[in-house]
N, C-alpha and C positions, 0 to 999 in steps of 0.2 A: 570521416569520424565516426566513432560509435555514440551511441546513445549517452553510454558514460561519460564520454570526452564533452558532450553537448551539456551535460549538467555540471561537469567540471568547469567550464567557462562561466557560468551565470551561478555559481555556488555562493559567491560573496554577496550576491543581491537577491537570492532566492526567497529568504525571508521577506524582505520588504515585498517581493512581488505577490507572494501568496497571502501576506498580511492585508493587501488590497483586496483580496477574492471575498465578498460576503459569504459568511457561514463556513469559511473552509476547516477553523478548527474546531467549530460547534458539530460539523459532520463528522469530523473523524471521532470526537468522543462518543457520538451517536452508533457509529460502527461498532467501538469496543462496547459499548454498552449492549448492544443488540448480539454479542457474543454470548452474553448470559453466564461468563464464567463464574464460578463459586470457588471461593479460597478453601484449599485443602485444610483438613484439621491439623495437620502434624508438620508442615513446612509451607514457606511461601508459595504463591502462585506463580508459575513459570509460564512465560509468554514470549514468543519469538516475534519480533517486530522486522518483517522480512520486507527489505525496500525503505528502510527508514529516512533516507535523505537527509536533511540537516536537523531531524529530530522532531518534528511536529507531531509524528504518528506516536513516537516515544513519550512524548509529553502527553499525549491525549490518553495513552494507556495509563501513565502513573496518575493522572487526575481522576480516573475512574478506580483504579486500584492502587493506592499510594505504596502499599506494601510489596508490590509484585516483583519478581526478579525479571529483568527483561534482558534479552540478548538482541541487539539492534544490528541489522545487517545492510550494507549497500555496497554496490559496485563502483560507485563514484569516490573516487579518493577525495575529490574537493568537498562534496557534499558532506562527507564523514567528517572531515575534518572540521567543518564548520558546527557539525553537530559536538564533535569531541570539545569543541572550544567552549561550551556552555557547562554550566554548572547542574551536575548530576548527582543523585544520591548513590553510595556505593553499590547498590544492587542492580545498577544499568551497566552492561558490558557493550561496546562497539566491536564490530568486526568488518573488516574490509573483504568482500567477496561476492562473487557474482552468484544470483540466486539458482542458477542451474548447477551450482557446485557447492551450494551452503552445506548440504551434509557431510562433505569432506572436509570443508573448513571449520565446522563446529568440532568433529573429531581430532582435528589437528591441535586445537587449542583446549581439548579436553572440557568443553562445554556441556551443557546438558543434551541429552539425547532423547528426551521425552517432554513436550510441552503439553501444557493444558490448553494453550490457545496460540494461535497465530493469525496476525494482522498482516495482510498485504494490500497496501494503500497504494494506488496508483501505480503498480508493478507490473501485472501478469501481461498487459498489453505492450511492454516495453520488452520483453524475453525473447529470445529467438527460440526457446522449447517449452512453451505454454503448459503442454501436457505434463513434461519431464519436471516442471517447476511444481505443479499441483500435485503430482505423485511424491515428489521429494518432501513436500509441507505434509502430505498424509502420513507419511514414513515417520516424520519428525514428532506426529502428535502421540500422545498418551490415548489408550481405547478409551472411547467417549470424550475426548478432545476435542476443540471446534476450532474452524478456521472460518474468518470473515475478509473477503475480499471486497476491498472498496474500490469501486473503478466506474469510469464512464462507459456507457454503452448506448448506443444511438441508432444501432443497425436496423432495428424493429420498427422505429417510427419515423416518417417522414418530418413531423414536426418537429420533433426533436434533433433532427438532423439539420433542419433549417435553423433552429434556433442555435444549434452550437457553432455553425458555419458564421452567423451573424456576428455573435458573440467574440468568437475568435477574430474575425476579421475587423470587429469594429472597437473591441475593447483589450481582448487579451495580448494581441501579437503588438498595437500600438504601444500600450503600456509597457509590455515587455522593453521595446526598444528605449523609452522615455527613463526606465529604472536601470537597464543593464548595457544599453546600446548594443545588444544584440537580439536577433529575431529568429534564428536557426531553431533553437528549441520550442519555440512557442509556435513555428509553423509546422515543426514535427508533431506537436502536441494535437493541432487540428488534424492532421491526415492520420495519426494513429488511432485516434478515437473513432474517426469515420470507417477504417478500415477493420476496427476489432469486431468481435463477435456480438452479435445480437444476444439479449437476455434470455432468449430460449435456448440458442446455442452454446451460451456460456453455461447455462444450468446443465447441459447434457454432457458438457465437458467436464465440470464437477462429478457428475454422476459417473462417468466414465473412469474418472480418475479413483473412483472408490469410495466416495464420501457419500453418507447417507443423509437423509431428512434435509436434502437440500431445498432451499428456499431463496427467495429475493425480496428484499424490502427497498422502496425507494426513498428518495429524499425529498425535502419540501421545498418549496419556493420556487424560483426560476429554474432550479437543476432536477426539478421532478421530471422524470422520464428520461433523464441524462445521468444521474449519479446514482449509484446503487450502491446496497449493501448485500453481497451474494454470501450466503453462510452454508455451511456443511459441517457434518460430524465424522469423525472415524470411528466406525462400528466398534463396539465392544467384543 
């Protein structure tokens, strides 16, 4: 099965699972604030939520920018159905598309083609063409627009790797089984994080994709050194 298929399987219980994760929603809001987006004078803020899942990241954007026009995209039909089933203001639109093909999908539905900000939460390590997705996100940003990649990265720290393994095997995977009666996605989560770029390598990947002012800001608590906000700007 594909990663999207694995998400489909647990979609109806996914919100329960992330709700048990300390700081999950607070950390998403923190990454949105770190984008530092400023409301334009003559139109609403336009934000692309790339990899929206069941809408937790979408809600985080709305919490920080209540008037923003949000286009939320995900490759998992099950996760997207769970997101759409919730109540949203009229300026939030959902789109079923793979991140690798989001530019074409947006054009097909006449969605905005220039965003003030892009949030990609827990997405980039799951896609087949990471450089292509980052380049596509850059192309969808207006000049001066900003990207926030909210993502795990532990490759540069043995301590972070050990903590991640212990938490996955002692907490996340057993809890996933209790909540959803499935473990494939949570076993994949452990592997995908361990195999993903280190912080330095991902910063370089962002620079190579054409982003300027690239920087990384860590999260707090037990996830310090594990979860990060990677930030970049499309040059003017």
